N, C-alpha and C positions, 0 to 999 in steps of 0.2 A: 877271857882276854889275857894274854900273857904279859907279865911285867916288862919283858924285854921289848915288846912292841912299843909300850909307852916310854920306856927308857930312851929309845932312839928318837921318838917324836918329841919328847921333852927336851932332849939335847939340842935338837934343831931349833926349837922355840927359844931356848935359853940364849942361843947365839943371836937370834933375830930381835930379842928383847933389847939388846944393846942399841938398836937403831930407833927405838921408840922415843918420842919426844918427852923430855923431862919438863917440870914446871919452869925451869930456867930457860929452856929453848922456847917455850910458849911466850915467856916474857920478851924474848928477843924478837919474835914475830910481831908481838904487840907494839914493840918500840919502833918498828918500821914506820916512817912518816906517811906512806901512802899504801893503798891496796896493791898497786902494781909492784912496789918494792917488797911488800910482804909476800906476794905471790912468787916473785923472783927468788926470795929467800928460801921458800920451801922447795922450789924447783932445784935449787943448788944443794938441797939436802937429799936429792934423788927422787923426789915425788913426781908423779905424773908419768907420761909416756916418753918424755924427752923432746917432744915437738916444741919448737921455739914459740909458736903462736898459740899454745894451749891455753884455754881459758879456765876460770876457776872450776866450773861445773865438770868439765871434762877431766881435769886433774884430780878432783876429789873422787869422782866416779871410778877413775882408774885405780886410785889407792884402795877403794873398797874392793874392787876386783882382785887386786894383789893380795889383800888380806885373806880372801876366800881361797885363792889359788894355793896359798901356803897351807891352809887347813886341809884342803882336799888332798894335797900332796902327802901330808904327814899323818893324818888321822887314821887310826886303825878302823874306826867305824864312823863314817861321815854322817850317818843318820842320827847320831847323838847330837848333832848340831842343827837339827830341824827346828829347835826352839828359836834359833836366830834367823833362820831362812823364811819362816812362816810370814813375818810381816811383809816381805816383798811378794810372796806368792799371793797373799790375800789382797795386797794392793793391786796386783794385776787383775784379780777377779773384779775388784771394785771398778777399776778403769774400764774393763771390758764390758761390764754390765751397763755403765753409763754411756759408753760409746754405742753399744748395740741398741739401747733403748731410745737415746736422744739423737743419735747420728752426729753428735757434736764432733767437729774436727779436733784433732789433738796431735801435736808432734811430741815425741819423746815422753809419752805418758806411761810407758811400760818399763819394767825391769826385764832385762834379757838373761841376767845371771841367776836364774832360779829354775826349779824343776819344770815349770810350765811357762815358757817365755810368752811375750805379749801376743803375737799373732796367733799362736796356737790357742791361747786362752780366749781370744776374741772369737775364733772359729767355733770353739766349744759352746760359748754363750750364744752366739748368733744362731747356731743350729739346735740350741736347747738340749745339747747332749750332756746334761749335768751329771749323769751317772758315770761319766768318764773321769770326773774329778775325785781326788782322794779324800779320805777321812770324813769330816763333817761338812765339807764344802758343797756337796750336791744340794742338800737341804737349804743351806744358807744362800747359795747362788739362785736357786729357784725362787725362794721367798723374796730376795732382794730384787730380782728381775721383775717379778710380778708386781711388787710394791711400787717400783719406779714407773713401770708401764701404766699402772692404773691410777696412781696418785700423783706422779710427778714429784714426789717428795725425795729429793736427793739426799737430805740429811738422814732420813730414816733408812734409806738404802745403805748409807755409810755405817750407821749404827749397827745394822744387822750383820754386815760383813766384818766390822771391827770386833764385835762380840765373838763371832765364830772364830776369828783369828786368835783372840785371847784364850778361848776354850781349847783350841788346838795346841797352843803353847803350853798351857797347864797340863793337858793330857800327855803331851810328849815328855814333859818333865817327870810326871808321875811314873810313866812307863820306862824311863831311861835306865832305872836301876843305879843311877849315879847321884849321890847326895848333893853334889854341887850343882848339877844340872836341874835337879828337882828344886833346889833353893833359888836358882836363877829364874826358873819359870814361875815359881810362886811369887817372887818379888816383882817380876815383870808385870804380872796380872794385878797384884796389889797396888802397885804404883799407878797403873793405868786406871784402876777403879778410883783411886784417890783423886787423880786428875779429873776424871769424869764428875766426881762429886763437887770438886771446887768450881769447875766451869758451869755445871748445872746450877749451882747456887747463884753464881754471878748472872746467869741468863734466865733465872726463874723457871727452870724446868721442873716437871712434875715427878712424883715418886715413880709413876709408871714408866716415864722416859728413862729414869736411872736404872730401873729393874731390867729394861730391855737392853741397856747399854753395858751394864756391868757383868763380869763373869765371876763365878765363885772361886775362892782360893783358900789356902789354909791359914794365912797369917792375919787376915782381917775378916770381919763380918760385913757383908754387903748390906744386910738389913740395918745394922747399927749405923753404918756409914750413911745410908740413905736418910735415916731418921735425923742424923746430925746435920746433913746438908739442908734438909727442909727447915731445921731450926735456926740455921745461921752459920756464918764462917767460924765464929768463936766455938760453936759446938763441934765443928769438924776438928778444930785444933784440940779441943778437950778430949774427943774420942781418940784421936791419934796419939795423944800423950800417954795413953795406957797401952799402946801397942809397940811393935818393933820399929814403928815409923814416927817416933816422938820428935825426932829432928825435923821432920816435915812440918810438924805443928809450929815450931819456932820459925822456920823459913817462911811459912805461910803468913805469919804476922809481919814479916819484914817486907816482902814484895812478891808479885807474881814471878818475876825473873829469878828471885832467890829461891822460890819454891821449885821452879823448873830445874835450876842448877842442883838443888839438893837431891831431886829425883835421880839424876844421873850420877851424882857423887855417891849416893847410897849404893848403887850397883857396883861402882868401882871399889867401895869399901868392902863389899862382900867378896869381890874377886881377888883383892890384893894378897890374902894369905895363900892363894893357889900358886903363887910364884915359888913357894918353898916345898911344894909337893914334887915327887919324882916319878911315882908309879901310878899315876892316874890321869884322867882326861882334864883335870882341873887347870894345869898350866896352859893347855891349848885353848880352853874356853876363856881363861883370863886374858891370854894374848889377843884373841879375836875381839872380845868386848873392849879391851884396852885400845886396840887399833880403831875400832868404831868410835869410841869416845874421843880419841885424838883427832880423827877426821872431822867429827862434829865441832870440836873446839876450834880447829883451823877455819872451818866454814863460818863460825860465829865471828871470828876476828876479821876475816876477809870481807864478809858481808857488812859488818859494822863500819869498817874503813871505807868501803864503797859508798855507804850512805852518810858518811861524814859524822859518825857518832864520836864523841870524845872518848879518849882511852879509858877513863874511869867508868863510863857507861858500859863499855865492852868488857872491862875487867870483871864487873860484877856478874857477868853471864858466863865467865870462863869456868870450865870443868876441871876437877882435880885429875891429874894424870895417873896412869897405872904404875909408872916407874918413878 
């Protein structure tokens, strides 16, 4: 990959970074008295499609599409971004398996902006043409389909597909040849595993459940994490304190929402140094994850205001911005 290709892409991203929301802009959105005024504020910042009657979900979905349009336009190799597109792809598989097995009606259950859009995924699953799926999806799809059909256990179906998604993310990171993408993928899997451990502890899940749900990665040991989860939340914190995720241990003691916020902030922390790279994929990955974090934060504020949460309760869930 020539440096000049990245130089052009990074120059484009540099210009677009100026439009990213700062912490100060996020505070302005939070200061809006109502959800309607907050939504109007972000529309005036150029968010959404420009339709006067656009609702929150449509506006935020459009922003996600815009972020990917930028990356597809500038990236010398779009496949390097598979690590970020797999969650949508595997979500479509999960939704298709549930719809095919249960016949449950569902509007807007699929993502269309990924390599296998909803209806195509549904046809593959309904016809049991699992071999048409890429990577590790055929095995995961077949196992999840048969599990749901024979046991009716929707949670186990989710676990099987979610783990396959994490394995795909980790593998794509390892194969990318790009240190920052490898680190991003590894961190994504580690944080997912930590979340599984925390939730499994709260709901009294077994070691076997956690083994089925977690995917291996480099920066934590799933075996040690499972042992810690079985021993108690304090043990999870104690184990994390000796890893790169020590901040998560402190957040865990504070509150569940502080821990969720820490998980996202940890990723932002990893990405921020990429802003100063010039000849690599890093600034593109940083921009895309920064946009996704920004969209998630605006969703948290708008949803909080719609539900009448006080500003302080919303603020403790707000993520750190990329810029």
